[in-house]
All heavy atoms as an XYZ file, in Angstrom:
840
protein
N       9.859     22.668     45.485
C       9.198     24.096     45.239
C       7.857     23.774     44.698
O       7.615     22.908     43.888
C      10.207     24.723     44.184
C       9.546     25.989     43.469
S      10.569     26.807     42.429
C      11.880     27.310     43.603
N       6.910     24.552     45.170
C       5.532     24.338     44.597
C       5.397     25.045     43.287
O       6.099     25.947     42.982
C       4.439     24.735     45.687
C       4.307     26.191     45.916
O       4.952     27.065     45.210
O       3.525     26.603     46.714
N       4.296     24.762     42.635
C       4.050     25.281     41.239
C       3.874     26.850     41.243
O       4.435     27.423     40.405
C       2.719     24.710     40.743
C       2.617     25.053     39.210
C       3.178     24.516     38.192
C       1.622     26.185     39.029
C       2.971     24.992     36.880
C       1.381     26.459     37.683
C       1.963     25.992     36.760
N       3.052     27.404     42.271
C       2.933     28.803     42.239
C       4.144     29.567     42.403
O       4.488     30.639     41.856
C       1.847     29.257     43.123
C       0.406     28.761     42.846
C       0.119     29.190     41.372
O       0.386     30.354     40.909
O      -0.659     28.370     40.735
N       5.033     29.110     43.328
C       6.386     29.699     43.508
C       7.276     29.657     42.244
O       7.790     30.660     41.843
C       7.064     29.085     44.632
C       8.408     29.805     44.990
C       9.242     29.103     46.033
O       8.628     28.177     46.868
O      10.376     29.479     46.319
N       7.166     28.432     41.532
C       7.937     28.274     40.358
C       7.323     29.254     39.282
O       8.116     29.852     38.504
C       7.903     26.827     39.900
C       8.880     26.572     38.762
S       8.757     24.824     38.252
C       8.984     23.949     39.796
N       6.080     29.258     39.240
C       5.524     30.163     38.234
C       5.780     31.697     38.499
O       6.167     32.289     37.562
C       3.905     30.069     38.321
C       3.184     30.898     37.443
O       3.378     30.873     36.202
N       2.298     31.762     37.859
N       5.801     32.053     39.664
C       6.148     33.556     40.004
C       7.597     33.722     39.554
O       7.868     34.828     38.973
C       5.909     33.884     41.469
C       6.063     35.386     41.700
C       5.092     36.225     40.920
O       3.983     35.939     40.985
N       5.608     37.282     40.267
N       8.464     32.937     39.936
C       9.924     33.077     39.521
C      10.106     33.145     38.064
O      10.838     33.829     37.560
C      10.791     31.918     40.212
C      10.939     32.044     41.697
C      11.753     30.837     42.225
N      13.174     30.855     41.706
C      14.182     31.244     42.265
N      14.114     31.794     43.506
N      15.350     31.221     41.720
N       9.358     32.320     37.382
C       9.408     32.244     35.903
C       8.874     33.569     35.355
O       9.542     34.162     34.388
C       8.676     31.117     35.203
N       7.816     33.989     35.756
C       7.339     35.303     35.368
C       8.158     36.502     35.635
O       8.312     37.357     34.760
C       6.017     35.601     36.167
C       5.367     36.897     35.798
C       4.604     37.111     34.482
C       5.558     38.043     36.604
C       4.065     38.317     34.309
C       5.047     39.274     36.262
C       4.210     39.399     35.129
O       3.752     40.578     34.880
N       8.915     36.414     36.726
C       9.898     37.499     37.166
C      11.188     37.379     36.537
O      12.084     38.153     36.731
C      10.136     37.614     38.595
C       8.935     37.931     39.442
O       8.005     38.623     38.896
O       8.743     37.571     40.570
N      11.366     36.265     35.648
C      12.646     36.009     34.957
C      13.760     35.823     35.831
O      14.931     36.201     35.554
C      12.914     37.148     33.906
C      11.967     37.191     32.734
C      12.155     38.298     31.779
N      11.410     38.148     30.590
C      11.231     39.129     29.631
N      11.865     40.190     29.873
N      10.476     38.872     28.687
N      13.508     35.242     36.984
C      14.603     34.807     37.891
C      15.428     33.639     37.348
O      14.814     32.939     36.637
C      14.057     34.689     39.267
C      13.487     35.852     39.966
C      13.060     35.676     41.394
C      12.655     36.984     41.988
N      12.040     36.698     43.325
N      16.559     33.514     37.805
C      17.328     32.294     37.390
C      16.738     30.995     37.821
O      15.887     30.912     38.808
C      18.757     32.465     38.038
C      18.735     33.626     38.918
C      17.371     34.284     38.674
N      17.097     29.902     37.153
C      16.576     28.594     37.538
C      17.007     28.200     38.916
O      18.093     28.333     39.298
C      17.136     27.620     36.476
C      16.533     26.154     36.769
C      17.096     25.096     35.819
O      17.272     25.501     34.533
O      17.428     24.099     36.044
N      15.927     27.754     39.697
C      16.234     27.361     41.029
C      17.070     26.174     41.080
O      17.135     25.324     40.191
C      14.831     27.115     41.655
C      13.844     27.513     40.715
C      14.607     27.630     39.327
N      18.027     26.189     42.157
C      18.762     24.897     42.326
C      18.106     23.741     42.821
O      17.138     23.949     43.440
C      20.017     25.226     43.397
C      21.010     26.287     42.821
O      21.299     26.497     41.676
O      21.509     27.019     43.780
N      18.647     22.599     42.451
C      18.046     21.403     43.107
C      16.728     20.919     42.464
O      15.982     20.108     43.232
N      16.340     21.417     41.306
C      15.077     20.872     40.723
C      15.186     19.498     40.365
O      16.093     18.994     39.829
C      14.688     21.729     39.523
C      14.332     23.238     39.852
C      14.065     23.986     38.428
C      13.261     23.362     40.740
N      14.078     18.656     40.533
C      14.080     17.321     40.029
C      13.826     17.425     38.444
O      13.569     18.424     38.000
C      12.917     16.547     40.705
O      11.634     17.064     40.158
C      13.018     16.569     42.151
N      14.004     16.327     37.794
C      13.818     16.423     36.323
C      12.404     16.802     36.001
O      12.239     17.648     35.024
C      14.079     14.952     35.908
C      15.084     14.394     36.916
C      14.647     14.987     38.185
N      11.471     16.280     36.704
C      10.078     16.726     36.341
C       9.886     18.350     36.727
O       9.184     18.983     35.889
C       9.067     15.991     37.285
N      10.418     18.790     37.722
C      10.315     20.183     38.209
C      11.003     21.052     37.107
O      10.531     22.044     36.638
C      10.923     20.497     39.446
C      10.060     20.022     40.567
C      10.751     20.095     41.950
O      11.920     20.021     41.915
O       9.949     20.226     43.016
N      12.242     20.594     36.627
C      12.918     21.341     35.608
C      12.227     21.438     34.351
O      12.200     22.459     33.645
C      14.285     20.727     35.404
C      15.190     21.654     34.508
C      16.602     21.268     34.588
N      17.446     22.248     33.976
C      17.705     22.342     32.569
N      17.235     21.249     31.884
N      18.473     23.203     32.041
N      11.640     20.254     34.002
C      10.767     20.314     32.671
C       9.653     21.363     32.791
O       9.448     22.197     31.792
C      10.106     18.989     32.378
C       9.399     18.912     31.137
S       8.740     17.334     30.878
C       7.411     17.156     32.126
N       9.051     21.475     33.890
C       7.931     22.376     34.025
C       8.422     23.814     34.219
O       7.943     24.747     33.613
C       7.031     22.134     35.355
C       6.351     20.701     35.141
C       6.032     23.177     35.606
C       5.417     20.586     33.956
N       9.652     24.003     34.890
C      10.326     25.246     34.906
C      10.507     25.815     33.493
O      10.244     26.974     33.225
C      11.553     25.164     35.685
C      12.437     26.380     35.619
C      13.565     26.531     34.800
C      12.297     27.569     36.235
N      14.186     27.747     34.934
C      13.404     28.469     35.771
C      11.424     28.203     37.109
C      13.443     29.753     36.221
C      11.445     29.482     37.589
C      12.619     30.246     37.117
N      11.246     25.024     32.701
C      11.585     25.413     31.350
C      10.372     25.778     30.491
O      10.318     26.601     29.791
C      12.372     24.406     30.625
C      13.818     24.179     31.217
C      14.520     22.955     30.624
C      14.681     25.435     31.079
N       9.238     24.993     30.718
C       7.911     25.225     29.981
C       7.327     26.512     30.436
O       6.825     27.393     29.456
C       7.031     24.108     30.187
N       7.469     26.738     31.670
C       6.908     28.136     32.088
C       7.754     29.231     31.644
O       7.173     30.300     31.233
C       6.886     28.144     33.725
C       5.820     27.339     34.372
C       6.112     27.177     35.856
C       4.460     28.048     34.222
N       9.007     29.174     31.602
C       9.882     30.181     31.130
C       9.564     30.530     29.609
O       9.390     31.764     29.256
C      11.389     29.882     31.200
C      11.982     29.826     32.626
C      11.926     31.352     33.189
N      12.684     32.245     32.326
C      13.966     32.639     32.602
N      14.553     32.082     33.508
N      14.518     33.440     31.735
N       9.376     29.403     28.778
C       8.925     29.558     27.391
C       7.680     30.238     27.293
O       7.424     31.036     26.415
C       9.183     28.173     26.744
C       8.605     28.126     25.331
C       9.597     29.036     24.457
C       8.607     26.779     24.826
N       6.655     29.714     28.105
C       5.368     30.326     27.988
C       5.474     31.791     28.266
O       4.824     32.559     27.512
C       4.525     29.628     29.141
C       3.099     30.045     29.238
C       2.277     29.557     28.171
C       2.474     29.528     30.564
N       6.129     32.337     29.281
C       6.238     33.720     29.516
C       7.023     34.483     28.492
O       6.656     35.625     28.147
C       6.840     34.030     30.929
C       5.754     33.686     32.047
C       5.879     32.774     32.917
C       4.571     34.556     32.119
C       4.983     32.482     33.910
C       3.634     34.282     33.105
C       3.806     33.217     33.914
O       2.788     33.003     34.946
N       7.985     33.859     27.890
C       8.704     34.560     26.844
C       7.865     34.832     25.682
O       7.830     35.826     25.064
C      10.018     33.802     26.570
C      11.107     33.914     27.616
C      11.611     35.333     27.921
O      11.631     36.242     27.127
O      11.683     35.607     29.129
N       7.095     33.719     25.304
C       6.206     33.853     24.218
C       5.151     34.964     24.492
O       4.832     35.663     23.716
C       5.372     32.540     23.996
C       6.244     31.467     23.350
C       5.514     30.107     23.396
C       6.642     31.840     21.965
N       4.582     34.897     25.801
C       3.572     35.990     26.152
C       4.202     37.386     26.149
O       3.511     38.242     25.544
C       3.035     35.755     27.492
C       2.200     36.821     28.054
N       0.895     37.020     27.508
C       2.381     37.713     29.012
C       0.304     37.991     28.181
N       1.158     38.513     29.118
N       5.425     37.613     26.790
C       6.068     38.850     26.664
C       6.371     39.405     25.322
O       6.406     40.593     25.034
C       7.355     38.780     27.517
C       7.151     38.614     28.972
C       8.038     37.875     29.642
C       5.998     39.002     29.611
C       7.966     37.647     30.986
C       5.820     38.747     31.008
C       6.816     38.029     31.644
N       6.500     38.648     24.349
C       6.902     38.900     22.924
C       5.737     38.961     22.125
O       5.826     39.007     20.755
C       7.926     38.075     22.369
C       9.316     38.337     23.087
N      10.037     39.457     22.961
C       9.953     37.601     24.137
C      11.147     39.337     23.823
N      11.102     38.231     24.429
N       4.467     38.847     22.720
C       3.238     38.941     21.840
C       2.841     37.680     21.125
O       1.907     37.598     20.263
N       3.478     36.477     21.441
C       3.208     35.272     20.766
C       2.007     34.486     21.425
O       1.453     33.553     20.792
N       1.434     34.951     22.588
C       0.376     34.275     23.146
C      -0.508     35.452     23.862
O       0.048     36.357     24.438
C       0.813     33.306     24.298
C       1.498     32.061     23.996
C       1.893     31.338     25.335
C       0.514     31.148     23.204
N      -1.849     35.253     23.777
C      -2.726     36.138     24.511
C      -2.691     35.631     25.955
O      -2.190     34.572     26.337
C      -4.081     36.080     23.947
O      -4.663     34.746     24.266
C      -4.211     36.400     22.374
N      -3.199     36.583     26.824
C      -3.315     36.201     28.234
C      -4.109     34.962     28.464
O      -3.878     34.088     29.208
C      -3.954     37.371     29.037
C      -3.883     37.218     30.532
C      -4.363     38.381     31.277
N      -4.150     38.357     32.581
C      -4.730     37.455     33.644
N      -5.479     36.560     33.112
N      -4.386     37.555     34.839
N      -5.280     34.851     27.771
C      -6.143     33.747     27.869
C      -5.437     32.468     27.465
O      -5.536     31.440     28.180
C      -7.398     33.938     27.071
N      -4.757     32.485     26.386
C      -3.878     31.315     25.864
C      -2.983     30.986     26.855
O      -2.759     29.789     27.227
C      -3.201     31.587     24.645
C      -4.073     31.690     23.459
C      -3.566     32.216     22.132
O      -2.497     33.037     22.298
O      -3.961     31.775     21.008
N      -2.229     31.953     27.454
C      -1.116     31.782     28.524
C      -1.812     31.120     29.744
O      -1.178     30.159     30.328
N      -2.939     31.510     30.179
C      -3.628     31.044     31.350
C      -3.901     29.475     31.057
O      -3.810     28.602     32.017
C      -4.792     31.868     31.749
C      -5.687     31.104     32.815
C      -4.413     33.175     32.331
N      -4.519     29.205     29.973
C      -4.863     27.885     29.550
C      -3.633     26.939     29.546
O      -3.772     25.806     30.147
C      -5.580     27.899     28.270
N      -2.591     27.341     29.071
C      -1.361     26.550     29.009
C      -0.864     26.216     30.351
O      -0.414     25.284     30.810
C      -0.282     27.165     28.075
C      -0.585     27.094     26.628
C      -0.578     28.074     25.720
C      -0.650     25.701     26.069
C      -0.770     27.912     24.404
C      -0.802     25.433     24.658
C      -0.851     26.624     23.755
O      -1.136     26.485     22.545
N      -0.853     27.448     31.226
C      -0.436     27.288     32.509
C      -1.255     26.400     33.406
O      -0.674     25.573     34.244
C      -0.411     28.655     33.273
C       0.427     28.711     34.604
C       0.391     30.071     35.086
C      -0.818     30.535     35.755
N      -0.786     31.713     36.596
N      -2.574     26.285     33.167
C      -3.270     25.275     33.882
C      -2.935     23.902     33.488
O      -2.898     22.966     34.364
C      -4.766     25.607     33.539
C      -5.328     26.762     34.288
C      -6.756     27.155     33.844
O      -7.250     26.713     32.846
N      -7.437     28.068     34.551
N      -2.663     23.582     32.207
C      -2.232     22.271     31.784
C      -0.897     21.926     32.253
O      -0.698     20.853     32.787
C      -2.164     22.234     30.233
C      -3.551     22.275     29.553
C      -4.476     21.082     30.063
O      -4.033     19.929     30.162
O      -5.577     21.337     30.429
N      -0.007     22.930     32.438
C       1.327     22.667     32.979
C       1.222     22.391     34.560
O       1.961     21.494     35.027
C       2.187     23.982     32.829
C       2.841     24.190     31.485
C       3.572     25.458     31.357
C       3.715     22.998     31.097
N       0.269     22.949     35.200
C       0.054     22.716     36.594
C      -0.311     21.271     36.794
O       0.106     20.501     37.560
C      -0.892     23.630     37.287
C      -1.091     23.451     38.751
C      -1.929     24.438     39.376
C      -1.894     24.324     40.882
N      -2.526     25.379     41.593
N      -1.249     20.799     35.891
C      -1.691     19.418     35.978
C      -0.526     18.435     35.725
O      -0.413     17.469     36.349
C      -2.818     19.200     34.958
C      -4.178     19.846     35.185
C      -5.238     19.579     34.161
C      -6.333     20.535     34.375
N      -7.280     20.293     33.145
N       0.286     18.884     34.687
C       1.364     17.960     34.324
C       2.330     17.957     35.481
O       2.927     16.790     35.848
C       2.180     18.435     33.147
C       1.389     18.305     31.752
O       0.474     17.455     31.845
O       1.842     19.047     30.788
N       2.610     19.015     36.218
C       3.485     19.193     37.342
C       3.009     18.166     38.399
O       3.835     17.450     38.978
C       3.480     20.586     37.817
C       4.262     20.914     39.103
C       5.674     20.965     38.909
C       3.652     21.054     40.334
C       6.460     21.229     40.044
C       4.488     21.305     41.495
C       5.782     21.338     41.265
O       6.638     21.566     42.397
N       1.802     18.240     38.691
C       1.142     17.362     39.792
C       1.395     15.926     39.486
O       1.643     15.152     40.249
C      -0.235     17.857     40.100
C      -0.204     19.183     40.812
C      -1.685     19.715     40.853
O      -2.626     19.205     40.149
O      -1.781     20.796     41.294
N       1.065     15.612     38.185
C       1.111     14.134     37.740
C       2.652     13.768     37.928
O       2.997     12.719     38.189
C       0.589     14.058     36.209
C      -0.848     13.854     36.178
C      -1.331     13.350     34.812
N      -0.865     14.338     33.755
C      -1.595     15.313     33.258
N      -2.767     15.426     33.748
N      -1.146     16.129     32.313
N       3.458     14.628     37.419
C       4.846     14.256     37.330
C       5.485     13.975     38.711
O       6.294     13.110     38.953
C       5.806     15.333     36.607
C       5.473     15.315     35.166
O       4.946     14.452     34.532
N       5.830     16.378     34.447
N       5.043     14.844     39.734
C       5.553     14.627     41.081
C       5.026     13.352     41.756
O       5.883     12.807     42.247
C       5.122     15.867     41.919
C       5.746     17.178     41.734
C       5.231     18.190     42.749
C       7.305     17.006     41.953
N       3.784     13.035     41.294
C       3.197     11.787     41.824
C       4.050     10.577     41.178
O       4.567      9.660     41.928
C       1.878     11.733     41.481
O       1.071     12.674     42.043
C       1.276     10.376     41.896
N       4.429     10.689     39.908
C       5.172      9.674     39.281
C       6.554      9.487     39.804
O       7.137      8.525     39.989
C       5.145      9.935     37.841
C       5.740      8.809     36.930
C       5.638      9.059     35.522
O       5.610     10.126     34.980
N       5.578      8.006     34.700
N       7.216     10.655     40.085
C       8.582     10.716     40.562
C       8.538     10.026     41.948
O       9.404      9.163     42.299
C       9.154     12.072     40.722
C       9.795     12.670     39.486
C      10.575     13.969     39.644
O      10.284     14.582     40.641
O      11.344     14.274     38.830
N       7.521     10.203     42.752
C       7.425      9.589     44.073
C       7.275      8.174     44.025
O       7.933      7.342     44.758
C       6.224     10.227     44.935
N       6.438      7.778     43.093
C       6.366      6.256     42.785
C       7.565      5.637     42.396
O       7.987      4.407     42.889
C       5.201      6.021     41.750
C       3.807      6.354     42.248
C       2.737      6.389     41.167
O       2.996      5.906     40.033
O       1.607      6.695     41.474
N       8.432      6.299     41.445
C       9.704      5.697     41.102
C      10.619      5.587     42.198
O      11.366      4.615     42.376
C      10.226      6.701     40.019
C       9.577      6.538     38.720
C       8.720      5.669     38.214
C       9.661      7.488     37.650
N       8.353      5.985     36.884
C       8.867      7.071     36.597
C      10.302      8.773     37.499
C       8.789      7.772     35.377
C      10.237      9.425     36.233
C       9.428      9.072     35.232
N      10.631      6.541     43.137
C      11.510      6.584     44.306
C      11.137      5.390     45.172
O      11.970      4.743     45.666
C      11.453      7.987     45.094
C      12.176      9.112     44.354
C      11.879     10.380     45.233
C      13.687      8.707     44.402
N       9.886      5.217     45.406
C       9.423      4.096     46.369
C       9.702      2.828     45.572
O      10.215      1.868     46.235
C       7.873      4.089     46.391
C       7.486      5.098     47.461
C       6.083      4.895     47.939
N       5.140      5.059     46.854
C       4.557      6.273     46.397
N       4.898      7.407     47.061
N       3.632      6.340     45.458
N       9.682      2.689     44.242
C       9.939      1.406     43.571
C      11.490      1.277     43.625
O      11.971      0.092     43.863
C       9.466      1.426     42.069
N      12.234      2.172     43.490
C      13.642      2.186     43.695
C      14.116      1.677     45.058
O      15.086      0.796     45.174
N      13.606      2.185     46.055
C      13.828      1.787     47.450
C      13.429      0.354     47.598
O      14.233     -0.362     48.257
C      12.987      2.724     48.410
O      13.354      4.027     48.180
C      13.321      2.294     49.845
N      12.317     -0.161     47.153
C      11.921     -1.430     47.384
C      12.925     -2.434     46.594
O      13.299     -3.407     47.088
C      10.493     -1.652     46.664
N      13.334     -2.084     45.314
C      14.400     -2.820     44.664
C      15.668     -2.990     45.415
O      16.195     -4.048     45.567
C      14.628     -2.319     43.215
C      13.519     -2.627     42.283
S      13.055     -4.440     42.161
C      14.650     -5.109     41.473
N      16.082     -1.862     46.014
C      17.373     -1.966     46.782
C      17.125     -2.858     48.061
O      18.090     -3.679     48.306
C      17.727     -0.516     47.324
C      18.266      0.402     46.233
C      18.411      1.823     46.779
C      18.809      2.712     45.664
N      18.847      4.101     46.136
N      16.009     -2.851     48.589
C      15.830     -3.752     49.853
C      15.667     -5.206     49.329
O      16.255     -6.064     50.005
C      14.495     -3.314     50.465
C      14.601     -2.083     51.293
C      13.167     -1.677     51.783
C      15.503     -2.052     52.387
N      15.065     -5.395     48.139
C      14.897     -6.764     47.643
C      16.253     -7.344     47.244
O      16.582     -8.482     47.538
C      13.973     -6.795     46.523
C      12.478     -6.680     46.770
C      11.713     -6.537     45.489
C      12.069     -7.866     47.521
N      17.186     -6.536     46.755
C      18.565     -6.908     46.266
C      19.318     -7.483     47.558
O      20.316     -8.123     47.329
C      19.243     -5.833     45.483
C      18.683     -5.808     44.200
C      19.538     -4.784     43.182
N      18.921     -4.533     41.951
C      18.607     -3.462     41.428
N      18.695     -2.337     42.110
N      18.002     -3.409     40.310
N      19.040     -6.871     48.759
C      19.768     -7.211     49.806
C      19.249     -8.503     50.567
O      19.807     -9.054     51.458
C      19.788     -6.144     50.902
C      20.352     -4.825     50.449
C      20.049     -3.696     51.393
O      19.482     -3.735     52.391
N      20.582     -2.573     50.991
N      18.140     -9.068     50.060
C      17.586    -10.243     50.556
C      18.466    -11.460     50.424
O      19.101    -11.557     49.356
C      16.216    -10.550     49.933
O      15.568    -11.692     50.330
N      18.391    -12.358     51.348
C      19.090    -13.629     51.289
C      18.262    -14.745     50.804
O      18.594    -15.861     50.562
C      19.829    -14.099     52.638
C      20.806    -12.969     53.112
C      21.965    -12.811     52.242
O      22.424    -13.929     51.522
O      22.545    -11.755     51.853
N      16.939    -14.432     50.538
C      15.963    -15.415     50.099
C      16.382    -15.842     48.650
O      16.377    -14.989     47.793
C      14.582    -14.853     50.229
C      13.573    -15.858     49.685
O      13.601    -16.547     48.849
N      12.498    -15.855     50.494
N      16.572    -17.101     48.506
C      16.925    -17.644     47.045
C      16.014    -17.273     45.922
O      16.318    -16.862     44.797
C      17.083    -19.121     47.259
C      17.204    -19.430     48.578
C      16.577    -18.314     49.384
N      14.608    -17.278     46.215
C      13.674    -16.972     45.317
C      13.663    -15.481     44.926
O      13.539    -15.089     43.779
C      12.152    -17.353     45.784
C      11.983    -18.811     45.830
C      12.097    -19.442     44.546
O      11.501    -18.968     43.490
O      12.842    -20.472     44.344
N      13.913    -14.654     45.935
C      14.073    -13.167     45.615
C      15.344    -12.885     44.836
O      15.185    -12.090     43.858
C      14.143    -12.411     46.958
C      14.342    -10.996     46.696
C      12.722    -12.543     47.686
N      16.407    -13.507     45.148
C      17.573    -13.338     44.387
C      17.366    -13.651     43.013
O      17.943    -13.080     42.033
C      18.851    -14.060     44.990
C      19.266    -13.512     46.292
C      20.409    -14.257     46.800
C      21.187    -13.514     47.863
N      22.541    -13.570     47.806
N      16.641    -14.901     42.699
C      16.455    -15.304     41.345
C      15.603    -14.262     40.554
O      15.898    -13.909     39.413
C      15.596    -16.752     41.457
C      15.405    -17.314     39.975
C      14.791    -18.592     40.318
C      13.810    -18.927     39.390
N      13.035    -20.314     39.604
N      14.635    -13.700     41.250
C      13.834    -12.690     40.553
C      14.524    -11.456     40.221
O      14.581    -10.878     39.153
C      12.544    -12.312     41.485
C      11.560    -13.461     41.466
C      11.814    -10.987     40.952
C      10.531    -13.385     42.608
N      15.436    -10.980     41.233
C      16.203     -9.875     41.030
C      17.196    -10.105     39.945
O      17.449     -9.127     39.160
C      17.003     -9.407     42.300
S      15.921     -8.738     43.578
N      17.832    -11.224     39.780
C      18.828    -11.509     38.733
C      18.002    -11.583     37.426
O      18.594    -10.900     36.392
C      19.399    -12.892     38.975
C      20.459    -13.350     37.842
C      21.498    -12.389     37.895
C      20.879    -14.773     38.212
N      16.821    -12.083     37.271
C      16.032    -11.983     36.113
C      15.748    -10.536     35.785
O      15.831    -10.104     34.479
C      14.746    -12.827     36.178
C      14.935    -14.387     36.062
C      13.643    -15.043     36.569
C      15.394    -14.852     34.885
N      15.397     -9.805     36.759
C      14.944     -8.428     36.467
C      16.167     -7.485     35.981
O      16.025     -6.641     35.144
C      14.403     -7.678     37.863
C      14.009     -6.356     37.705
C      12.798     -5.920     37.068
C      14.932     -5.302     38.265
C      12.520     -4.654     36.943
C      14.470     -4.006     38.130
C      13.365     -3.724     37.475
O      12.858     -2.361     37.350
N      17.403     -7.805     36.385
C      18.481     -7.059     36.050
C      19.346     -7.575     35.033
O      20.222     -6.866     34.533
C      19.352     -6.651     37.342
O      19.838     -8.018     37.903
C      18.563     -5.916     38.440
N      19.217     -8.794     34.538
C      20.021     -9.409     33.579
C      19.675     -8.955     32.303
O      18.473     -8.502     31.868
C      19.821    -11.021     33.535
O      20.218    -11.512     34.846
N      20.648     -8.831     31.247
C      20.340     -8.314     30.011
C      19.389     -9.249     29.229
O      19.575    -10.497     29.417
C      21.652     -8.255     29.213
C      22.703     -8.543     30.263
C      22.027     -9.033     31.538
N      18.515     -8.875     28.503
C      17.627     -9.690     27.594
C      18.434    -10.060     26.416
O      19.367     -9.304     25.878
C      16.486     -8.855     27.210
O      15.733     -9.410     26.172
N      18.016    -11.212     25.757
C      18.735    -11.667     24.498
C      18.441    -10.633     23.398
O      19.226    -10.501     22.509
C      18.013    -12.995     24.196
C      17.510    -13.523     25.474
C      17.159    -12.273     26.388
N      17.352     -9.862     23.646
C      17.067     -8.740     22.573
C      18.090     -7.582     22.618
O      18.170     -6.887     21.744
C      15.621     -8.322     22.752
C      14.485     -9.171     22.508
C      13.221     -8.676     22.732
N      13.127     -7.925     24.008
C      12.338     -8.404     25.114
N      11.690     -9.405     24.909
N      12.356     -7.821     26.284
N      18.709     -7.565     23.957
C      19.684     -6.486     24.072
C      21.031     -6.711     23.271
O      21.736     -5.756     23.143
C      19.965     -6.239     25.551
C      18.805     -5.756     26.356
O      17.895     -5.258     25.701
O      18.834     -6.024     27.559
N      21.252     -7.891     22.846
C      22.419     -8.170     22.122
C      22.530     -7.663     20.789
O      21.547     -7.211     20.058
C      22.688     -9.710     22.166
């Protein structure tokens, strides 16, 4: 769901859309709060617009970060399937508990 569609749904007080990623849900909840504050006189229109612009920037950053996490997760899954002993050693080190975890 793109930001403007999410923004319009929040403005219209529609229910939370299904299937939001964690980043999308965080922005959805922030937009809902923003509009509730505005509707109840807690924010001027100018303040609301400024906050919404910041939320849009956060939304775009978060989507980029989620995409990077997905790519990294896919790479790790592929590496774990490797039969190369050096790769297996690195994966074991990466996934083993640290002595600090005890």
